[in-house]
N, C-alpha and C positions, 0 to 999 in steps of 0.2 A: 125763853132763853135757850141757847145752844149750850147745854151743861157740859158736854164733852170739851168744847172749845174753852169754856170758862175754867173748867177744872185743870186742863192742861196748861192754860196760861198762868193761873195761880200757883200751880206746882213748880213750874219753871222759875217763876219770879221769886218764890221762897227759896228754892234751891240756889238761885243766884245770890241771894243775901248771904246764905251759908257759904258758898264758894268764895265770895268777895271777902268775907271775914277770914277764911282760911288763907287767902292769897295776900291779904294786906295786914295781917296781925302784927308785922314788924313795924308798920307805920303807926307808932304810938301817938304822934301828934294829930293824925287824921283817922277818924272813925268812918271809913268809907261805907261799911255795912250799915251803919245807922243812917247815913245820908240816903243810901239806896232804899232803906226801909221807908223813908219819908216820900221819896219819889214814887215807889210802888203804891203807896196809899193814894197819892195824888193821881197816879195813872189808873187805879181802880175807879176813882170818881170820874175820871174822863171816860173810862170804858163804860160805866153805867149810864153816863149822860148821852154818850153816843149811841148806846143801845136803845134808849127810850126815845130818841128822836127818829122820826121816819127818814131814812136815808135819801128818799126822793126830794126832800127839802134842800139837800145839798146841791141840787142842780142850780139853785139860785145863788149859792155861795161859792161854787166851784171856781168861777172866773175872778171874783174879788180876792179869794184866798190865794189863788195862783199869783195874781199881781203882787200881793202883799209879800208872799214868800220870795218872789224874784227880787223885789226891792230889798228885802232883808239880806238876801245872799249878796247882792250888789254892795250893801253897806259894810260887809266884811272887808271889802278892798279899800274902805275909807279909814281915817284915823279911829273910828269907832271899833274896828275889827282888832281882835287880839290874836297874835301869833304864837303857836306852840309847836315846837319841833320842826320849824321851818314851813309850817302851813298856817295861813291866816284864815281860819274857818269859823271862828267864834266871835260872838258879840257879848261882852259882859253885861249882865242885867243886875243892878244893885239889889241886894237882898235875896236874889234867887240863885245866881251862879252864872255859868257860861251857857249860852244858847247857840246851837249849831243850826242855822237856818237851812242848810242844804237838806236836812232831814225833813223838815216841813215842806220843802220844795218837791220832794219826791211824792209825798202824800197828796199835795194839791195838784201835782202833775198827773197822778193817777186819776184822780176825780175828773179833771178836765178832759183828758184823752178818752176816758171811759164814757163820759157824757157825749163827747163829740162823735165817737165811733158808733155808739148805740143810737144816737138821735138821727144820724144821717147815713143809714146803710145804702141809700140808693145813689149816692154820689159815686163817681168813678174812682176806683181804687188808687189811681195815681194822685188824684187831688186830695183823697184822704190821707195818703202818705205824706204829701206835701204839707198839709195843715198840721199833722201829728209832728212832723219834723219842726215846723215853726213853733210849736208849743214846747217841745223838749229842748230845743237848741239853746235858748237863753240860759235857763238854770244849769244845764249841763256844761256850757262853755264857762260860765262864772264859777262853777265848782271846780272845773279842770284847772283853771289858772290860779286857784287859791295857793298851791295846788293841793287837790284831794282826789287822787286817782281812784281810791276805793269807792267813794260815793258817786263818782262819775261812772264807774262801771256798773253800778247798781241800776241805772237807768236802762241798760241794754236788755237784760232778761225781763225787766218789768214791762217795758213798752213792746217788746217782741211777743211776750205772752198775750198781751191785750190785742195786738194786731192779729196774731194767730187764730185767736178764738173770737174775734170781732168781725168775722166775715170777710177779711181781706184774702183774695185768692192766693193759693199756695205759691204760684209762680212769681207773684210780686214779693212775697215774703223771701223766697229763695234769691231773688234779684237783690234785695236789700242785704241779705247775708253775704252774697258774693262781693258786692260793693264794699261792705265793711271789712271783709277779709283782704280785699285788694288795698285798702287804705291803712290797714293795720301795720304793716312793716314800716312805711315812712313815718306813721305816727309814733311808733316806738323809738325810731332812730332820731327823729327830730323834735318830737313833741315832749318826750320824757326827759327829766333831768338825769344827770349821770348815775346818781344813787338808785333811781327807779329802774334804769336800764340794767344796772348791776343786779338788781333783785330778780329781774326777769331771767337772768342767766343762772343765778345762784340756786333758785328753787328747783331747776332741772339738774344741777350738780351741787349739792350742799357742800362738798368737800373742796370745791374750787378755791374758796378763800374762807377756811374755817375760823380764822382769828380776826377777820374783817367783816365784810358785808354778810357772810354766812354764819356769823357767830350766833345770833339770836335763833336762827332756825335750827342749827345743830343742837343747841342747848334745849330747845323745846322738844326736839325728838328724843334726846337723851332723857328728859324728864318723863316724858309719856312712856317711853320704853321701860324705864327703871321702875315705874309704878307697878308693873306685872298685872296680874288678874285682880287682886284685891287692893292695891295701893299701899302706900307706906303710912297712911293714917292722916287724920285731920290735925294740922299744924305739927306734923312730925318734924323732928330735928334732923340736921345734916342732909337736907335735900338740896336740889338745884335751886329751889326758891329761897331757902334760908341762907344759902351760900352766895345769893344774888347772882347766880349764873343766868337766871331769867331776869331781864331788866325789871328791877323793883317797881318803877313807875308805870309799867305796862303789864305786870303780872296779874292785875285785878281788872284789866281793860282788854287790850288787844289779845294778850296771850293767856286769857283765863282758861282756855281748854287744856293748855299745858300743865297748869297747876291742878286741874281736875284729874288729868290722867296720872299725875304723880301721887297725889294724896288719895285718890279714890280708885285708881286703877282702871282696868279694862271694863269692869262692870259699871263703875261710875260713868265712864265715857258712853257706854251703850245705853245707860239709863237716860242720859241727857239727850242722846240722838233719838231714842224712843219717844221721849216727851215731845220733841219737835215733830217727829213723824205723826203722832196723834194730832198735834195742833194743825199741821198742814193738811192732813187728810179731812179733818173736820171743816177747814175752810173750803177745800175743794167740794165737799159734800154740800156746804151752804151755797156755793156758787151754782151747783147743779139744781138746787131748789129754788133759786131766785125767780121772782115772778116777772122780771123783765131784763133786758139786755144790760142796762145800766148797772143793776145790782150784781149781775153775774160778772161783768168785766171789772167792777170794782173789787170784788172778792179775788178774782184772778190776779189782778195787779199787786194787791197787798200780799197774797200768797207767794208770788214770785219774789217780791221784796224780802220776805222772811226767809224763804228757801236759799236765795243767793247769799244773804248774810250769813246763814249758818253754814253753807258749803264753803264760802270764802274763808270765814274765820277758822273753822276746823281744818280746812285744807291747807292754810298757810302754816299750820304748826306741824304738819306731817309731810310737807314737801309735795303736795298736790297742786298748790296755788302759790303765786308770788306773794310776799308779805305786803299787806296794805293795812290801812288803819280802820278796818271795819270791825265793829264790835259784834259779839254774839248776842242776839236779841234776848232780852229779859234776864240774861245771865251776867254779861259784862257790866261793870260799873259805868254809869253814864245817865244822868238825871233826865235830860231832854229826850234822849233816845228812848228810854223806858216809857216816858210819857207819850211820845209819838207812836210807839209800836202798840201800846195799850189802847190808845185813841183809834188807831187803825183797826185793831181787832174789834173794838166797840162798834165800828161801822160794819164790819163783817157780821157781827152778831145782830145789828139792826136789820141786815138783809134777811136774816133768819127769823127774827121776831116779827117783821112785818111782811112776810111772805104770804101771798094770797091763797085761798083755798081753791085754786084752779091749777090747771096743768102747767108745770114750770116751763119757762122758755128755754128750749135746749137746741132745737134743730136750726133755728135761724142763725145763731151765732156760734155754731160748732162745726 
C-alpha cells in the first residue's frame, strides 16, 4: 500500500464531509454530509478493490469501458438525461441518484490513451496524435454540447500530460499547443454561449458587472477575504454563507472553497491545498516507480485530472480562472465524482502495490 496516498485521500475525504456540513447546515431538508459519508464509504470500497486488482488486467477492459462511457455520455442528450442549470449532464439512476457519465469518460479515456501510447511507441508521432485525437474527440465533443465547459477543459491537461511523458517529441507537442491557441479565439466567440463568454471577461475584471454575471465571483472573494487568518468559525452566524450571498445551492459543491476560506480562514485553505499537494506528489512518485509505461502514464493522467480540478475550482473563487462547474476532488459534495476519484486513486495505488522488484521504467517515456 502507498500509505501516504491513502492517508492523504482519507484525510481530504473526511475534511470534505466536515466542510459540506458547515456549508449546507441551513438545508435542513437535505443532509448532504450524511449522503457524502455514504459515498465516501462506497468510494473506499472501490479504492480497495482497484488496489487489489493488478492494473495490467485493465488493458483488456480499457476499450469496452471507453465504449460504455461514450454511450452513457451520448444518452445524456436523450430523454433519459436530466438538465440542471441549463446543462444536460446527468442520468438519474433509481435508488442511487444522479450519475454524470462524463466523469467516467475521462477515466476510461485515460486508460485507453495510456494503453495505446505505451503499447505502440514505435509508431510515427503524427499517427499517434491522430489516434489519440480520435479517442478523445467523441466524449469531449459530447460533453461540450451538453454544455459542460468545465469537464471539456479537463481533457486538455490530462491528454497533454500523457503525450508529453509518453514519448511524443516536444516539437509535435508544441505544434498541437500552437494549433490549440490558434483555434481558441474563434471557439470562445462562436462556440460558447453568451453567459460563458461573459464569465471569460468577468474573471479578468470582477468589477465589470458586480450585480450581474460577476456577483458570485465577488461574493466568493469577499467571503474568503473576510475569513482572515483563522476564519469566522464553523457554522458562524452573519457570514456571506448564512446571508445567502454565496449561492446556497452551490456553496457545498462548486463554491466549497469560499465557505472553507470564510469559516476556517487562511490556515484552513492552506491545509486543504497542503493535503492535495501531498496527494499529488505521492501520485507522481508512484508514476516514477511504475514497472511499465502503461502504469506510469495511467498515474500521470489521473494526477493531471486531480491537479486541474483543484486549480480550476480554487482559482475560480479567487479570480484566477473563469467560473465553471468543476468540483473540488474529495471535498465538494457529489456522489459519483467522489466514487470515480477514489476509484482512480485505487488504480494509482495498484501501480504501487504491483510494482516489480526491478528498475522502474523511466527513461523511455520521460
